[in-house]
DSSP file (Angstrom, degrees, kcal/mol; ACC not computed):
  #  RESIDUE AA STRUCTURE BP1 BP2  ACC     N-H-->O    O-->H-N    N-H-->O    O-->H-N    TCO  KAPPA ALPHA  PHI   PSI    X-CA   Y-CA   Z-CA
    1    1 A M              0   0    0      0, 0.0     0, 0.0     0, 0.0     0, 0.0   0.000 360.0 360.0 360.0 130.3   24.1   11.8  -24.8
    2    2 A Q        -     0   0    0      1,-0.1     2,-0.1     0, 0.0     0, 0.0  -0.518 360.0-112.8 -75.6 140.1   21.8   13.0  -22.1
    3    3 A P        -     0   0    0      0, 0.0    -1,-0.1     0, 0.0     3,-0.0  -0.412  33.4-106.1 -69.0 150.2   23.3   13.5  -18.6
    4    4 A N    >   -     0   0    0      1,-0.1     3,-1.9    -2,-0.1     4,-0.3  -0.666  21.7-145.0 -76.0 123.5   22.0   11.2  -15.9
    5    5 A P  G >  S+     0   0    0      0, 0.0     3,-0.8     0, 0.0     6,-0.2   0.726  97.5  62.3 -63.9 -20.0   19.6   13.1  -13.6
    6    6 A F  G 3  S+     0   0    0      1,-0.2    -2,-0.0    21,-0.0     7,-0.0   0.521  84.7  75.9 -84.8  -3.6   20.9   11.1  -10.6
    7    7 A D  G <  S+     0   0    0     -3,-1.9    -1,-0.2     1,-0.1     3,-0.1   0.668  87.0  68.0 -75.8 -17.0   24.4   12.5  -11.1
    8    8 A D    X   -     0   0    0     -3,-0.8     3,-2.0    -4,-0.3    37,-0.3  -0.886  66.2-165.4-107.6 104.8   23.3   15.8   -9.6
    9    9 A P  T 3  S+     0   0    0      0, 0.0    37,-1.1     0, 0.0    36,-0.5   0.669  90.3  57.4 -65.5 -14.1   22.5   15.5   -5.9
   10   10 A Q  T 3  S+     0   0    0     34,-0.2     2,-0.2    35,-0.1     3,-0.0   0.514  78.8 116.6 -91.2  -5.1   20.7   18.9   -6.0
   11   11 A Q  S <  S-     0   0    0     -3,-2.0    34,-1.3    -6,-0.2     2,-0.2  -0.425  75.7-112.5 -61.8 130.2   18.4   17.7   -8.8
   12   12 A D  E     +A   44   0A   0     32,-0.2    16,-2.3    -2,-0.2    17,-0.4  -0.470  45.2 177.7 -67.9 135.0   14.8   17.8   -7.5
   13   13 A C  E     -AB  43  27A   0     30,-3.4    30,-1.9    14,-0.3     2,-0.3  -0.803  21.2-137.1-130.8 170.8   13.4   14.3   -7.2
   14   14 A L  E     - B   0  26A   0     12,-3.0    12,-2.7    -2,-0.3     2,-0.6  -0.927  14.2-132.3-125.1 152.3   10.2   12.6   -6.1
   15   15 A V  E     -AB  40  25A   0     25,-2.7    24,-3.5    -2,-0.3    25,-1.3  -0.954  33.0-168.1-102.8 121.3    9.6    9.4   -4.1
   16   16 A L  E     -AB  38  24A   0      8,-3.2     8,-1.7    -2,-0.6     2,-0.3  -0.700  11.1-165.4-108.2 159.1    7.1    7.3   -5.8
   17   17 A I  E     -AB  37  23A   0     20,-2.2    20,-2.2    -2,-0.3     6,-0.2  -0.989   5.0-156.1-140.0 148.8    5.1    4.2   -4.7
   18   18 A N  E >   -A   36   0A   0      4,-1.6     3,-1.8    -2,-0.3    18,-0.2  -0.559  42.3 -87.3-113.8-176.9    3.1    1.7   -6.7
   19   19 A D  T 3  S+     0   0    0     16,-0.6    17,-0.1     1,-0.3    16,-0.0   0.688 125.6  58.5 -67.0 -18.6    0.2   -0.7   -5.8
   20   20 A R  T 3  S-     0   0    0      2,-0.1    42,-3.2    42,-0.1    -1,-0.3   0.287 118.4-110.8 -93.2  10.8    2.7   -3.4   -4.6
   21   21 A Q    <   +     0   0    0     -3,-1.8     2,-0.4     1,-0.3    -2,-0.1   0.790  68.8 147.4  65.3  29.8    4.2   -0.9   -2.1
   22   22 A Q        -     0   0    0     39,-0.0    -4,-1.6    34,-0.0     2,-0.3  -0.778  36.4-143.2 -93.1 142.7    7.5   -0.7   -4.1
   23   23 A Y  E     -B   17   0A   0     -2,-0.4     2,-0.3    -6,-0.2    -6,-0.2  -0.703  16.0-173.5-107.0 156.7    9.3    2.7   -3.9
   24   24 A S  E     -B   16   0A   0     -8,-1.7    -8,-3.2    -2,-0.3     2,-0.5  -0.992  24.3-133.7-148.6 142.0   11.2    4.6   -6.6
   25   25 A L  E     -B   15   0A   0     -2,-0.3   -10,-0.2   -10,-0.2    20,-0.0  -0.853  37.0-177.2 -89.9 129.4   13.3    7.7   -6.7
   26   26 A W  E     -B   14   0A   0    -12,-2.7   -12,-3.0    -2,-0.5     2,-0.1  -0.991  32.0-107.2-137.5 136.5   12.2    9.7   -9.8
   27   27 A P  E >   -B   13   0A   0      0, 0.0     3,-1.4     0, 0.0   -14,-0.3  -0.403  27.4-136.4 -61.9 133.3   13.4   12.9  -11.4
   28   28 A A  T 3  S+     0   0    0    -16,-2.3   -15,-0.2     1,-0.3     4,-0.1   0.754  99.7  60.6 -64.8 -25.1   10.8   15.6  -10.7
   29   29 A F  T 3  S+     0   0    0    -17,-0.4     2,-0.3     2,-0.1    -1,-0.3   0.581  91.5  84.0 -81.4  -8.8   11.0   16.9  -14.3
   30   30 A R  S <  S-     0   0    0     -3,-1.4     2,-0.1     1,-0.1    -4,-0.0  -0.673  88.2-104.6 -94.6 149.8    9.8   13.6  -15.8
   31   31 A A        -     0   0    0     -2,-0.3    -1,-0.1     1,-0.1    -2,-0.1  -0.393  45.3 -99.3 -64.7 146.2    6.2   12.5  -16.1
   32   32 A L        -     0   0    0      1,-0.1    -1,-0.1    -4,-0.1     3,-0.1  -0.445  40.1-115.4 -66.9 138.6    5.1    9.9  -13.6
   33   33 A P    >   -     0   0    0      0, 0.0     3,-1.7     0, 0.0    -1,-0.1  -0.409  42.6 -84.6 -71.6 153.5    5.2    6.4  -15.0
   34   34 A A  T 3  S+     0   0    0      1,-0.2     3,-0.1    -2,-0.1     0, 0.0  -0.295 115.1  23.6 -56.3 135.7    1.9    4.5  -15.2
   35   35 A G  T 3  S+     0   0    0      1,-0.3   -16,-0.6    -3,-0.1     2,-0.3   0.464 102.9 102.2  87.8   1.5    0.9    2.8  -11.9
   36   36 A W  E <   -A   18   0A   0     -3,-1.7     2,-0.3   -18,-0.2    -1,-0.3  -0.871  46.9-170.4-118.4 150.8    3.0    5.1   -9.7
   37   37 A R  E     -A   17   0A   0    -20,-2.2   -20,-2.2    -2,-0.3     2,-0.3  -0.961  29.7-101.8-136.8 157.6    2.0    8.0   -7.5
   38   38 A C  E     +A   16   0A   0     -2,-0.3   -22,-0.2   -22,-0.2     3,-0.1  -0.604  33.6 169.3 -83.5 133.8    4.1   10.6   -5.6
   39   39 A L  E     +     0   0A   0    -24,-3.5     2,-0.3     1,-0.4   -23,-0.2   0.679  69.8  12.4-106.5 -31.0    4.6   10.2   -1.8
   40   40 A F  E    S-A   15   0A   0    -25,-1.3   -25,-2.7     3,-0.0    -1,-0.4  -0.998  87.6 -28.1-152.3 143.0    7.2   12.8   -1.2
   41   41 A G  E     -     0   0A   0     -2,-0.3   -27,-0.2     1,-0.3     2,-0.1  -0.467  27.3-134.4 109.4 179.9    8.8   15.7   -3.0
   42   42 A P  E    S+     0   0A   0      0, 0.0    -1,-0.3     0, 0.0   -28,-0.2   0.340  74.0 130.9 -74.6 138.7    9.8   17.5   -5.1
   43   43 A Q  E     -A   13   0A   0    -30,-1.9   -30,-3.4    -3,-0.2   -15,-0.1  -0.945  65.8 -72.3-147.5 162.0   12.9   17.8   -3.0
   44   44 A P  E >>  -A   12   0A   0      0, 0.0     4,-2.0     0, 0.0     3,-0.8  -0.248  53.1-106.7 -56.5 151.7   16.7   17.6   -3.6
   45   45 A Q  H 3> S+     0   0    0    -34,-1.3     4,-2.6   -36,-0.5     5,-0.2   0.852 119.1  55.9 -49.4 -43.6   17.8   14.0   -4.2
   46   46 A A  H 3> S+     0   0    0    -37,-1.1     4,-2.2     1,-0.2    -1,-0.3   0.882 107.0  49.6 -61.9 -38.5   19.5   13.8   -0.8
   47   47 A E  H <> S+     0   0    0     -3,-0.8     4,-2.4     2,-0.2    -1,-0.2   0.914 111.0  49.7 -65.8 -41.8   16.3   14.8    1.0
   48   48 A C  H  X S+     0   0    0     -4,-2.0     4,-2.6     2,-0.2    -2,-0.2   0.912 110.4  49.8 -63.3 -42.2   14.4   12.1   -1.0
   49   49 A L  H  X S+     0   0    0     -4,-2.6     4,-2.6     2,-0.2    -1,-0.2   0.903 110.4  50.4 -64.2 -40.0   17.0    9.5   -0.1
   50   50 A S  H  X S+     0   0    0     -4,-2.2     4,-1.8     2,-0.2    -2,-0.2   0.917 110.3  50.3 -62.7 -41.6   16.8   10.4    3.6
   51   51 A W  H  X S+     0   0    0     -4,-2.4     4,-1.7     2,-0.2     5,-0.2   0.929 110.8  49.2 -61.3 -45.3   13.0   10.1    3.4
   52   52 A L  H  X S+     0   0    0     -4,-2.6     4,-2.8     1,-0.2     3,-0.3   0.926 109.6  51.3 -58.9 -46.2   13.3    6.7    1.8
   53   53 A N  H  < S+     0   0    0     -4,-2.6    -1,-0.2     1,-0.2    -2,-0.2   0.837 114.8  43.5 -61.9 -32.7   15.8    5.5    4.5
   54   54 A A  H  < S+     0   0    0     -4,-1.8    -1,-0.2    -5,-0.2    -2,-0.2   0.741 126.4  28.3 -83.3 -23.6   13.4    6.7    7.2
   55   55 A N  H  < S+     0   0    0     -4,-1.7     2,-1.0    -3,-0.3    -2,-0.2   0.651  94.5  84.4-117.3 -19.3   10.2    5.3    5.8
   56   56 A W     <  +     0   0    0     -4,-2.8     3,-0.1    -5,-0.2    -1,-0.1  -0.767  46.0 164.5 -94.0 102.6   10.9    2.3    3.5
   57   57 A R        +     0   0    0     -2,-1.0     2,-0.4     1,-0.2    -1,-0.2   0.797  62.3  30.8 -90.2 -31.2   11.0   -0.6    6.0
   58   58 A D        -     0   0    0      2,-0.1    -1,-0.2     1,-0.1     4,-0.0  -0.971  55.7-161.7-138.3 118.6   10.6   -3.7    3.7
   59   59 A I        +     0   0    0     -2,-0.4    -1,-0.1    -3,-0.1   -36,-0.1   0.589  64.9 100.9 -78.3  -8.7   11.9   -3.9    0.1
   60   60 A R  S    S-     0   0    0      1,-0.1    -2,-0.1     2,-0.1     0, 0.0  -0.499  85.0-102.2 -73.5 144.9    9.7   -6.9   -0.7
   61   61 A P        -     0   0    0      0, 0.0   -40,-0.2     0, 0.0    -1,-0.1  -0.263  28.0-118.2 -59.9 154.2    6.5   -6.2   -2.6
   62   62 A A  S    S+     0   0    0    -42,-3.2   -41,-0.1     1,-0.2   -42,-0.1   0.814  92.5   1.4 -67.2 -30.7    3.3   -6.2   -0.6
   63   63 A H  S    S-     0   0    0    -43,-0.2    -1,-0.2     0, 0.0     3,-0.1  -0.984  90.5 -84.4-153.4 156.0    1.9   -9.1   -2.5
   64   64 A P        -     0   0    0      0, 0.0     2,-0.1     0, 0.0    -2,-0.0  -0.274  52.7-100.3 -62.1 148.3    3.0  -11.4   -5.4
   65   65 A S        -     0   0    0      1,-0.1   -45,-0.0     2,-0.1     0, 0.0  -0.420  18.4-151.6 -66.8 142.1    2.4  -10.2   -8.8
   66   66 A T  S    S+     0   0    0     -2,-0.1     2,-0.7    -3,-0.1    -1,-0.1   0.480  77.0  87.3 -91.6  -2.7   -0.6  -11.6  -10.6
   67   67 A H        +     0   0    0      2,-0.0     2,-0.4     4,-0.0    -2,-0.1  -0.867  58.0 178.5 -98.8 118.4    1.2  -11.1  -14.0
   68   68 A R    >   -     0   0    0     -2,-0.7     3,-1.1     1,-0.1    -2,-0.0  -0.958  29.7-144.3-122.4 139.2    3.3  -14.1  -14.9
   69   69 A S  T 3  S+     0   0    0     -2,-0.4    -1,-0.1     1,-0.2    -2,-0.0   0.629  96.1  64.0 -76.7 -12.1    5.3  -14.4  -18.1
   70   70 A D  T 3  S+     0   0    0      2,-0.0    -1,-0.2     0, 0.0     2,-0.2   0.394  72.7 115.3 -95.2   5.4    4.7  -18.2  -18.3
   71   71 A H    <         0   0    0     -3,-1.1    -4,-0.0     1,-0.1     0, 0.0  -0.552 360.0 360.0 -72.5 137.6    0.9  -17.8  -18.8
   72   72 A V              0   0    0     -2,-0.2    -1,-0.1     0, 0.0    -3,-0.0   0.384 360.0 360.0-107.3 360.0   -0.3  -19.1  -22.2
């Protein structure tokens, strides 16, 4: 079983953002997921969390998703 990278507060992380202005904390050693780009880091997890707390004002997406699961 692989250890959880978020269990180590000294693990370098990135702060990512997508087109809907949603943020994510991401392990620096992993490839960026499609549709996301880096805003901050790599820095230790605690630094990234501090950056998020200071900069992420609204957890709601910037606009509604155009992808709906009920489209036929």
